[in-house]
DSSP file (Angstrom, degrees, kcal/mol; ACC not computed):
  #  RESIDUE AA STRUCTURE BP1 BP2  ACC     N-H-->O    O-->H-N    N-H-->O    O-->H-N    TCO  KAPPA ALPHA  PHI   PSI    X-CA   Y-CA   Z-CA
    1    1 A M              0   0    0      0, 0.0     2,-0.1     0, 0.0     7,-0.0   0.000 360.0 360.0 360.0 130.3  140.1  173.8   90.1
    2    2 A G    >   -     0   0    0      1,-0.1     3,-1.6     2,-0.0     0, 0.0  -0.391 360.0-105.7 -89.2 169.4  139.6  170.4   88.7
    3    3 A E  T 3  S+     0   0    0      1,-0.3    -1,-0.1    -2,-0.1     0, 0.0   0.645 116.9  65.8 -69.8 -12.4  137.7  169.5   85.5
    4    4 A H  T 3  S+     0   0    0      1,-0.1    -1,-0.3     2,-0.0    -2,-0.0   0.274  81.6  86.1 -91.8  11.2  134.9  168.1   87.7
    5    5 A E    <   +     0   0    0     -3,-1.6    -1,-0.1     1,-0.1     0, 0.0  -0.821  52.3 175.6-110.7  90.3  134.1  171.6   89.0
    6    6 A P        +     0   0    0      0, 0.0     2,-0.7     0, 0.0    -1,-0.1   0.769  65.5  69.5 -70.6 -24.7  131.7  173.0   86.4
    7    7 A V        +     0   0    0      1,-0.1     3,-0.1     3,-0.0     0, 0.0  -0.851  59.4 173.3 -96.6 118.4  131.1  176.2   88.3
    8    8 A R        -     0   0    0     -2,-0.7     2,-0.3     1,-0.3    -1,-0.1   0.740  55.2 -15.5-100.7 -27.4  134.3  178.3   88.2
    9    9 A S        -     0   0    0      0, 0.0     2,-0.6     0, 0.0    -1,-0.3  -0.984  64.7 -96.5-166.4 168.3  133.4  181.6   89.8
   10   10 A I        -     0   0    0     -2,-0.3     3,-0.1     1,-0.2    42,-0.1  -0.883  26.4-172.5 -97.3 123.4  130.6  183.9   90.9
   11   11 A S        -     0   0    0     -2,-0.6    41,-1.7     1,-0.3     2,-0.3   0.905  67.0 -11.4 -78.0 -45.8  129.8  186.6   88.3
   12   12 A A  E     -a   52   0A   0     39,-0.2     2,-0.5     2,-0.0    -1,-0.3  -0.996  47.9-144.2-155.9 154.2  127.4  188.6   90.4
   13   13 A L  E     -a   53   0A   0     39,-2.0    41,-3.3    -2,-0.3     2,-0.5  -0.997  22.8-160.5-117.9 125.3  125.4  188.6   93.6
   14   14 A T  E     -a   54   0A   0     -2,-0.5     2,-0.4    39,-0.2    41,-0.2  -0.943   5.4-167.6-113.9 125.7  122.0  190.3   93.3
   15   15 A L  E     -a   55   0A   0     39,-2.7    41,-2.7    -2,-0.5     2,-0.3  -0.906  17.2-129.6-113.5 137.3  120.2  191.5   96.4
   16   16 A A  E     +a   56   0A   0     -2,-0.4     2,-0.3    39,-0.2    41,-0.2  -0.618  31.1 173.4 -83.7 142.9  116.6  192.7   96.6
   17   17 A T  E     -a   57   0A   0     39,-2.2    41,-2.3    -2,-0.3     3,-0.2  -0.992  34.9-159.8-149.2 143.7  115.7  196.0   98.2
   18   18 A A  S    S+     0   0    0     -2,-0.3     2,-0.4    39,-0.2    39,-0.1   0.528  94.6  54.8 -92.2 -10.0  112.7  198.2   98.7
   19   19 A D     >  +     0   0    0      1,-0.2     4,-2.1     2,-0.1    -1,-0.2  -0.715  58.7 168.0-127.7  81.0  114.9  201.2   99.4
   20   20 A M  H  > S+     0   0    0     -2,-0.4     4,-3.0    -3,-0.2     5,-0.2   0.887  77.8  55.1 -60.2 -41.3  117.4  201.7   96.5
   21   21 A A  H  > S+     0   0    0     18,-0.4     4,-2.4     1,-0.2    -1,-0.2   0.925 109.2  46.0 -61.8 -45.1  118.4  205.1   97.7
   22   22 A A  H  > S+     0   0    0      1,-0.2     4,-2.1     2,-0.2    -1,-0.2   0.902 114.8  48.0 -64.9 -40.1  119.4  203.9  101.2
   23   23 A C  H  X S+     0   0    0     -4,-2.1     4,-2.7     2,-0.2     5,-0.3   0.910 111.1  50.0 -68.5 -41.1  121.3  200.9   99.8
   24   24 A C  H  X S+     0   0    0     -4,-3.0     4,-2.5     1,-0.2     5,-0.3   0.936 111.5  48.8 -61.2 -45.0  123.1  203.1   97.2
   25   25 A A  H  X S+     0   0    0     -4,-2.4     4,-1.9    -5,-0.2    -1,-0.2   0.904 112.7  49.6 -60.5 -40.9  124.2  205.5  100.0
   26   26 A F  H  X S+     0   0    0     -4,-2.1     4,-1.2     2,-0.2    -2,-0.2   0.967 114.5  41.1 -61.8 -56.5  125.3  202.6  102.1
   27   27 A Y  H  <>S+     0   0    0     -4,-2.7     5,-2.3     1,-0.2     4,-0.3   0.876 116.3  49.6 -64.9 -37.9  127.4  200.8   99.5
   28   28 A E  H ><5S+     0   0    0     -4,-2.5     3,-1.1    -5,-0.3    -1,-0.2   0.847 105.2  57.3 -71.8 -32.1  128.9  204.1   98.2
   29   29 A A  H 3<5S+     0   0    0     -4,-1.9    -1,-0.2    -5,-0.3    -2,-0.2   0.808 105.8  52.2 -64.7 -27.8  129.8  205.2  101.7
   30   30 A L  T 3<5S-     0   0    0     -4,-1.2    -1,-0.2    -3,-0.2    -2,-0.2   0.511 127.3-101.8 -85.4  -4.7  131.9  202.0  102.0
   31   31 A G  T < 5 +     0   0    0     -3,-1.1    -3,-0.2    -4,-0.3    -2,-0.1   0.524  64.8 156.3 100.7   6.7  133.7  202.8   98.7
   32   32 A F      < -     0   0    0     -5,-2.3     2,-0.6     1,-0.1    -1,-0.3  -0.431  41.8-127.5 -64.9 140.9  131.9  200.5   96.2
   33   33 A V  E     -B   47   0A   0     14,-0.6    14,-2.2    -2,-0.1     2,-0.3  -0.829  18.3-138.7 -96.4 117.2  132.2  201.9   92.6
   34   34 A R  E     +B   46   0A   0     -2,-0.6    12,-0.3    12,-0.2     3,-0.1  -0.585  24.9 174.7 -77.7 131.6  128.8  202.2   90.9
   35   35 A L  E     +     0   0A   0     10,-3.2     2,-0.3     1,-0.4    11,-0.2   0.677  66.4   6.7-103.7 -27.2  128.8  201.1   87.3
   36   36 A Y  E    S+B   45   0A   0      9,-1.4     9,-2.0     5,-0.0    -1,-0.4  -0.993 105.6  10.2-157.1 149.2  125.1  201.4   86.5
   37   37 A G        -     0   0    0     -2,-0.3     7,-0.2     7,-0.2     3,-0.0  -0.474  57.4-162.8  84.5-149.6  121.8  202.7   88.0
   38   38 A G    >   -     0   0    0     -2,-0.2     3,-1.9     5,-0.1   -14,-0.1  -0.949  47.4 -35.2 152.1-169.7  121.6  204.7   91.2
   39   39 A P  T 3  S+     0   0    0      0, 0.0   -18,-0.4     0, 0.0   -19,-0.1   0.754 135.0  37.5 -55.5 -30.8  119.2  205.9   93.9
   40   40 A D  T 3  S+     0   0    0    -20,-0.1     2,-0.1   -19,-0.1    -3,-0.0   0.359  97.6 104.6-102.8   5.0  116.2  206.2   91.6
   41   41 A A    <   -     0   0    0     -3,-1.9     3,-0.1     1,-0.1   -21,-0.1  -0.426  68.1-137.8 -87.6 160.0  116.9  203.2   89.4
   42   42 A A  S    S+     0   0    0      1,-0.2    15,-3.3    -2,-0.1     2,-0.4   0.675  95.5  29.6 -83.3 -20.2  115.2  199.8   89.4
   43   43 A F  E     - C   0  56A   0     13,-0.2     2,-0.4    -5,-0.1    -1,-0.2  -0.993  67.3-177.5-144.3 131.6  118.6  198.0   89.1
   44   44 A T  E     - C   0  55A   0     11,-2.4    11,-3.0    -2,-0.4     2,-0.4  -0.983   7.2-161.2-131.6 142.0  122.0  199.1   90.3
   45   45 A S  E     -BC  36  54A   0     -9,-2.0   -10,-3.2    -2,-0.4    -9,-1.4  -0.982   3.7-169.6-130.0 136.2  125.4  197.4   89.8
   46   46 A Y  E     -BC  34  53A   0      7,-2.6     7,-2.3    -2,-0.4     2,-0.3  -0.935  26.2-118.0-120.0 144.7  128.7  197.8   91.6
   47   47 A R  E     -BC  33  52A   0    -14,-2.2   -14,-0.6    -2,-0.4     2,-0.3  -0.648  26.3-178.7 -79.7 136.0  132.1  196.4   90.7
   48   48 A V  E >   - C   0  51A   0      3,-2.8     3,-2.4    -2,-0.3     2,-0.3  -0.813  64.0 -67.2-133.5  90.8  133.6  194.0   93.2
   49   49 A G  T 3  S-     0   0    0     -2,-0.3    -1,-0.1     1,-0.3     0, 0.0  -0.482 116.4 -18.0  60.6-124.0  137.0  193.0   91.7
   50   50 A G  T 3  S+     0   0    0     -2,-0.3    -1,-0.3    -3,-0.1     2,-0.2   0.291 135.3  62.4 -93.0   9.5  136.1  191.0   88.6
   51   51 A S  E <  S- C   0  48A   0     -3,-2.4    -3,-2.8   -38,-0.0     2,-0.3  -0.504  76.4-119.4-121.9-170.9  132.6  190.4   89.8
   52   52 A F  E     -aC  12  47A   0    -41,-1.7   -39,-2.0    -5,-0.2     2,-0.5  -0.984   3.9-152.1-139.0 145.8  129.5  192.5   90.6
   53   53 A L  E     -aC  13  46A   0     -7,-2.3    -7,-2.6    -2,-0.3     2,-0.3  -0.988  29.1-167.9-111.7 121.0  127.2  193.2   93.4
   54   54 A N  E     -aC  14  45A   0    -41,-3.3   -39,-2.7    -2,-0.5     2,-0.4  -0.808  15.2-152.6-112.1 150.3  123.7  194.2   92.1
   55   55 A L  E     -aC  15  44A   0    -11,-3.0   -11,-2.4    -2,-0.3     2,-0.5  -0.989   9.4-163.8-119.3 129.8  120.7  195.7   93.8
   56   56 A Q  E     -aC  16  43A   0    -41,-2.7   -39,-2.2    -2,-0.4     2,-0.3  -0.962  18.1-131.8-115.1 121.3  117.2  195.0   92.4
   57   57 A H  E     +a   17   0A   0    -15,-3.3     2,-0.3    -2,-0.5   -39,-0.2  -0.558  30.7 171.5 -73.8 131.8  114.4  197.2   93.4
   58   58 A V        -     0   0    0    -41,-2.3   -38,-0.0    -2,-0.3    -2,-0.0  -0.993  33.7-137.7-135.5 141.0  111.3  195.4   94.6
   59   59 A D  S    S+     0   0    0     -2,-0.3    -1,-0.1     1,-0.3   -41,-0.1   0.877  99.5  17.7 -66.7 -36.8  108.2  197.0   96.2
   60   60 A D  S    S-     0   0    0    -43,-0.1    -1,-0.3    -3,-0.1    -3,-0.0  -0.784  84.2-142.6-138.3  90.5  107.8  194.3   98.8
   61   61 A P        -     0   0    0      0, 0.0     3,-0.1     0, 0.0   -43,-0.0  -0.270  25.0-118.7 -56.5 133.1  110.9  192.1   99.3
   62   62 A P        -     0   0    0      0, 0.0     2,-0.1     0, 0.0   -46,-0.1  -0.439  31.8-101.8 -69.7 146.0  109.9  188.5   99.9
   63   63 A P        -     0   0    0      0, 0.0     2,-0.3     0, 0.0     0, 0.0  -0.466  50.8-176.6 -65.7 139.8  111.0  187.1  103.2
   64   64 A T        -     0   0    0     -2,-0.1     3,-0.1     1,-0.1     2,-0.1  -0.829  27.9 -90.8-132.4 170.0  114.0  184.9  102.7
   65   65 A G        -     0   0    0     -2,-0.3     2,-0.1     1,-0.1    -1,-0.1  -0.306  57.7 -81.9 -73.3 166.1  116.2  182.6  104.7
   66   66 A W        +     0   0    0     -2,-0.1     2,-0.3    46,-0.0    -1,-0.1  -0.394  58.2 158.4 -70.5 147.1  119.3  183.9  106.3
   67   67 A G        -     0   0    0     -2,-0.1    46,-0.7    -3,-0.1     2,-0.3  -0.970  25.0-148.5-159.1 167.7  122.5  184.3  104.2
   68   68 A R  E     -d  113   0B   0     -2,-0.3     2,-0.5    44,-0.1    46,-0.2  -0.992   8.4-145.6-145.4 134.3  125.8  186.2  104.2
   69   69 A A  E     -d  114   0B   0     44,-2.2    46,-3.0    -2,-0.3     2,-0.6  -0.883  16.3-150.6 -96.8 130.6  127.9  187.5  101.4
   70   70 A V  E     -d  115   0B   0     -2,-0.5     2,-0.5    44,-0.2    46,-0.2  -0.910  14.6-173.1-104.5 122.1  131.7  187.3  102.2
   71   71 A L  E     -d  116   0B   0     44,-3.2    46,-2.5    -2,-0.6     2,-0.3  -0.965  18.0-136.6-119.1 123.7  133.7  190.1  100.4
   72   72 A H  E     -d  117   0B   0     -2,-0.5     2,-0.3    44,-0.2    46,-0.2  -0.626  28.0-177.7 -80.2 136.5  137.5  190.1  100.5
   73   73 A V        -     0   0    0     44,-2.7     3,-0.3    -2,-0.3    43,-0.0  -0.837  36.2-119.0-129.2 164.3  139.0  193.6  101.1
   74   74 A E  S    S+     0   0    0     -2,-0.3     2,-0.4     1,-0.3    -1,-0.1   0.914 103.2  17.6 -69.7 -43.7  142.5  195.0  101.3
   75   75 A D     >  -     0   0    0      1,-0.1     4,-2.0    -3,-0.0    -1,-0.3  -0.887  59.8-171.6-139.8 102.3  142.2  196.3  104.9
   76   76 A V  H  > S+     0   0    0     -2,-0.4     4,-2.3    -3,-0.3     5,-0.2   0.915  90.0  48.5 -59.4 -47.4  139.5  194.9  107.2
   77   77 A D  H  > S+     0   0    0      1,-0.2     4,-2.4     2,-0.2    -1,-0.2   0.884 110.0  51.1 -66.2 -38.9  140.2  197.4  110.0
   78   78 A A  H  > S+     0   0    0      2,-0.2     4,-2.2     1,-0.2    -1,-0.2   0.899 111.8  47.2 -65.2 -39.7  140.3  200.4  107.7
   79   79 A L  H  X S+     0   0    0     -4,-2.0     4,-2.7     2,-0.2    -2,-0.2   0.880 110.0  53.4 -70.0 -36.2  136.9  199.4  106.2
   80   80 A F  H  X S+     0   0    0     -4,-2.3     4,-2.3     2,-0.2    -2,-0.2   0.941 111.0  46.4 -58.8 -47.7  135.5  198.9  109.7
   81   81 A D  H  X S+     0   0    0     -4,-2.4     4,-2.5     1,-0.2    -2,-0.2   0.891 111.9  51.2 -62.8 -39.7  136.6  202.4  110.7
   82   82 A R  H  X S+     0   0    0     -4,-2.2     4,-1.6     2,-0.2    -1,-0.2   0.912 109.4  50.4 -63.9 -42.8  135.1  203.8  107.4
   83   83 A A  H  <>S+     0   0    0     -4,-2.7     5,-2.5     1,-0.2    -2,-0.2   0.929 112.9  45.6 -61.4 -46.1  131.8  202.1  108.1
   84   84 A R  H ><5S+     0   0    0     -4,-2.3     3,-1.6     1,-0.2    -2,-0.2   0.895 110.1  53.9 -65.7 -39.4  131.6  203.5  111.7
   85   85 A A  H 3<5S+     0   0    0     -4,-2.5    -1,-0.2     1,-0.3    -2,-0.2   0.807 105.0  55.6 -63.9 -28.5  132.7  207.0  110.4
   86   86 A A  T 3<5S-     0   0    0     -4,-1.6    -1,-0.3    -3,-0.2    -2,-0.2   0.451 126.4-103.2 -82.3  -0.5  129.8  206.8  107.9
   87   87 A G  T < 5S+     0   0    0     -3,-1.6     2,-0.2     1,-0.3    -3,-0.2   0.553  76.7 136.4  93.0   9.1  127.4  206.2  110.9
   88   88 A F      < -     0   0    0     -5,-2.5    -1,-0.3    -6,-0.2    -2,-0.1  -0.589  47.0-141.1 -89.4 153.3  126.9  202.4  110.4
   89   89 A T        -     0   0    0     -2,-0.2    18,-0.3    18,-0.2    -5,-0.0  -0.866  13.3-150.0-117.4  96.5  127.0  200.0  113.3
   90   90 A P        -     0   0    0      0, 0.0    16,-0.3     0, 0.0     3,-0.0  -0.300  13.8-135.1 -59.8 148.6  128.8  196.7  112.4
   91   91 A S  S    S+     0   0    0     14,-1.4     2,-0.3     1,-0.1    15,-0.2   0.660  88.0  28.0 -82.0 -15.6  127.4  193.7  114.4
   92   92 A T  S    S-     0   0    0     13,-1.2    13,-0.1     3,-0.0    -1,-0.1  -0.965  78.4-123.8-137.9 157.3  130.9  192.5  115.1
   93   93 A A        -     0   0    0     -2,-0.3    10,-0.1     1,-0.1    12,-0.1  -0.606  53.0 -75.4 -89.7 159.5  134.3  194.1  115.6
   94   94 A P        +     0   0    0      0, 0.0     2,-0.3     0, 0.0    10,-0.2  -0.318  64.9 168.0 -55.9 135.5  137.3  193.0  113.4
   95   95 A A  E     -E  103   0B   0      8,-1.9     8,-2.2    -3,-0.1     2,-0.6  -0.991  40.0-113.3-149.8 152.9  138.6  189.6  114.7
   96   96 A D  E     -E  102   0B   0     -2,-0.3     6,-0.3     6,-0.2     0, 0.0  -0.805  36.8-148.4 -88.2 123.5  140.9  186.9  113.6
   97   97 A A    >   -     0   0    0      4,-3.4     3,-1.8    -2,-0.6     4,-0.3  -0.614  20.1-122.0 -93.8 152.0  138.9  183.7  112.9
   98   98 A P  T 3  S+     0   0    0      0, 0.0    -1,-0.1     0, 0.0    -2,-0.0   0.689 109.8  66.6 -65.4 -16.9  140.2  180.2  113.4
   99   99 A W  T 3  S-     0   0    0      2,-0.2    -3,-0.0     1,-0.0    -2,-0.0   0.403 124.5 -96.3 -86.4   3.7  139.5  179.4  109.7
  100  100 A G  S <  S+     0   0    0     -3,-1.8    20,-2.8     1,-0.3     2,-0.4   0.749  85.5 107.3  96.8  26.0  142.3  181.9  108.7
  101  101 A E  E     - F   0 119B   0     -4,-0.3    -4,-3.4    18,-0.3     2,-0.5  -0.978  57.4-139.1-132.3 148.9  140.5  185.2  108.0
  102  102 A R  E     +EF  96 118B   0     16,-2.8    16,-1.9    -2,-0.4     2,-0.3  -0.903  46.3 153.0 -96.9 135.5  140.3  188.6  109.7
  103  103 A Y  E     -EF  95 117B   0     -8,-2.2    -8,-1.9    -2,-0.5     2,-0.3  -0.956  34.3-160.9-154.6 165.7  136.7  189.8  109.3
  104  104 A F  E     - F   0 116B   0     12,-1.4    12,-2.5    -2,-0.3     2,-0.4  -0.962  22.5-127.3-148.8 159.2  133.8  191.8  110.6
  105  105 A H  E     + F   0 115B   0     -2,-0.3   -14,-1.4    10,-0.2   -13,-1.2  -0.850  26.8 168.3-110.7 143.0  130.0  191.7  109.9
  106  106 A L  E     - F   0 114B   0      8,-2.5     8,-2.4    -2,-0.4     2,-0.3  -0.967  22.7-141.3-151.0 132.5  127.8  194.6  108.8
  107  107 A S  E     - F   0 113B   0    -18,-0.3     6,-0.2    -2,-0.3   -18,-0.2  -0.767  18.1-129.8 -97.3 143.2  124.2  194.5  107.5
  108  108 A D    >   -     0   0    0      4,-2.4     3,-1.8    -2,-0.3   -85,-0.1  -0.271  41.0 -87.5 -79.5 174.9  123.0  196.8  104.7
  109  109 A P  T 3  S+     0   0    0      0, 0.0    -1,-0.1     0, 0.0   -86,-0.1   0.734 130.0  52.0 -59.4 -22.4  119.8  198.9  105.1
  110  110 A T  T 3  S-     0   0    0      2,-0.1   -94,-0.0   -91,-0.1    -3,-0.0   0.638 122.9-104.1 -86.4 -15.0  117.7  196.0  103.8
  111  111 A G    <   +     0   0    0     -3,-1.8     2,-0.4     1,-0.3    -4,-0.0   0.474  67.9 149.3 105.3   4.9  119.2  193.5  106.3
  112  112 A H        -     0   0    0    -96,-0.1    -4,-2.4   -46,-0.1     2,-0.4  -0.586  45.0-131.0 -70.8 126.0  121.5  191.6  104.0
  113  113 A E  E     -dF  68 107B   0    -46,-0.7   -44,-2.2    -2,-0.4     2,-0.4  -0.662  24.1-168.3 -85.4 131.4  124.5  190.5  106.1
  114  114 A L  E     -dF  69 106B   0     -8,-2.4    -8,-2.5    -2,-0.4     2,-0.5  -0.931  10.5-157.5-116.8 140.2  127.9  191.2  104.7
  115  115 A S  E     -dF  70 105B   0    -46,-3.0   -44,-3.2    -2,-0.4     2,-0.6  -0.980   6.9-158.7-115.4 119.1  131.2  189.8  106.0
  116  116 A F  E     +dF  71 104B   0    -12,-2.5   -12,-1.4    -2,-0.5     2,-0.3  -0.881  29.5 164.6 -98.8 122.4  134.2  191.9  105.0
  117  117 A A  E     -dF  72 103B   0    -46,-2.5   -44,-2.7    -2,-0.6   -14,-0.2  -0.863  31.7-164.5-139.9 163.8  137.3  189.7  105.3
  118  118 A R  E     - F   0 102B   0    -16,-1.9   -16,-2.8    -2,-0.3   -44,-0.1  -0.957  36.0-108.8-148.5 132.4  140.9  189.2  104.4
  119  119 A P  E     - F   0 101B   0      0, 0.0   -18,-0.3     0, 0.0     2,-0.2  -0.365  37.9-118.5 -60.1 139.6  142.9  186.0  104.5
  120  120 A L        -     0   0    0    -20,-2.8     2,-0.3   -23,-0.1   -24,-0.0  -0.564  22.9-132.4 -77.0 142.7  145.5  186.0  107.4
  121  121 A T              0   0    0     -2,-0.2    -1,-0.0     1,-0.1   -21,-0.0  -0.752 360.0 360.0 -94.6 145.7  149.1  185.7  106.4
  122  122 A T              0   0    0     -2,-0.3    -1,-0.1     0, 0.0    -2,-0.0   0.428 360.0 360.0-104.1 360.0  151.3  183.2  108.2
């Protein structure tokens, strides 16, 4: 990172949801570690390495543009299998991408698209 890059990292990603319980069950089934909040809370936070994924309860989530959070994991295929075993249906199967990552896509109960990825080794 050069000195002309004032933004150095992402501290947290916060996603809006009208169904905190369903989202907590989803993220915890995938192995996310909850640090704060829970199914009945207005705000829930999960550790993601040195950063955080937060859920903010809103009664009526505003419509938003499309987006995707990319999360690096140790084993893409193992997490894919874990997601399917938990009853979730990923929108893609694990695949090696030409940009150098193995990944798959899965949407949470609110519709936020997540990409679970790992850089390919050469």
